[in-house]
N, C-alpha and C positions, 0 to 999 in steps of 0.2 A: 716437244713435250706432250705427253698424252693428256687428253682431257677426260672428264668423267664419262662422256659418251663413248670414247675409245675403250675405256675399261669396261663399260657396260657391254659393249660388243664382244669383248673377250669373254666375259661371263656367259653371255648368250651362247657363244660357241662352246664354252666349257660344259654347259648343261645340255648341249646337243639339240638346241631348238633353232628354228629359223627365226628371223626377226619378226615375221608375221605371227608365228606361234607365240613368241614372247609378248608381243603387243596384246594379243588376245588374253594371255594369262594374267596380265596386269590391268586389263580393261581399258587399254589405250586405243585410240583410233587406228584404223588400218594404215600402216605405213609410218606411224609415228617415229619409231626408232630409226628407221632408214632416213627419214627427213631430217631428224636431229643430226645424224652422222653426216649426211650430205652437206648440210648447212653449217657444220661445226658449231651447232647451237648448244646452249646450256639446257640441262634437264631441270624442269621445275621441281620445287621441293615437294609438291603434292604427289608428283609421279615417283620421286625417290622414296617417299613414305610408303606408297603402294608397293614398290619393288621390294623394299625391306620386309614388309608384312608378308608378301607372297613368297619371297625367297629368304627366309631368316638365316640360312647358312651363309649368305653373302655378307662379307665384312664391310660395314658402312665406311669405316676409316679408309680401307683400301679403295672402295668405290670413289670416294670424294678426293682423296689425296694421292693414291697409289702407294701409300706406305703400308707395310705389313703384307699379310697374305690375303688372297682373294676369298678363300673360304675360312670361316671361323674355325679355330682350332681350340675349342673350349672343352672342358672336361665334363660338361653336362651330359646327361643320359641321352643317347641317341633316340630320335623319334621312332616310335614303334611302327611297324607295318600295320596298316588298317586291318588287314585280314587276321593279324595276330591278336587283336583286341577282343574282349568278350563281346557277346551279342549286345548286352546292355550298353557298353561303352560305344559300340558302333552306332546304335540307335541314338544315343545322346549327341554324338558328333553329327549325324545326319540331321537331327532336329535343329541343331544350332545352325548348320549350313542352310537349311530351308528357311529358317527365321531371317538370317542375314540376306538371303536372296530376296525374300518378300520385302524387307526393309529397303533394300536398294531399289526394287521395282516401284515401291510406293513413292520414294523420293524422286525417282526419275519421272513418274507420272505427275506428281505435284509440280515439278519444274516444267514439264510439257504443258500442263494446263495453264500455268502462269504465263508461259510464252504465247499460247493461243489467245488467252484473255487480253494480253497486251496488244497482240496483232489486231484483234477485233476492235479494240478501243482506237487504235491508230487508224484503222480503215474508216471507222465512224467519223473521226475528226476530219479526215480527208474528204469524205462524202459531204460533210456539213459545209466545208469551205467551197465546194464545187457548185 
């Protein structure tokens, strides 16, 4: 019986990406997808959320259960090609992307600063015991 990771590998092949390219596209660590496949591991819900946000055409029910079709077949309007959008809409999209990138960078920096502070405190405690 196929697991979620097996279906994900099918999707990666379908979209024509390598596992590494896919990992990069969803912000996962290098080798994440292949490690999950090799270990027959489950994919975390946070990673699945990122996958669905990054690849909205992927049908979540199919990914999780294998039921239905891999690609959503809804009657919603197809996503327009970026180059077909007006200059104003292109700028709006670019501004949103830049904002999201800055938000992620700030969050990562805050996490890193917290880790460094924790490490400094840990080293101080060790030095005081010595």
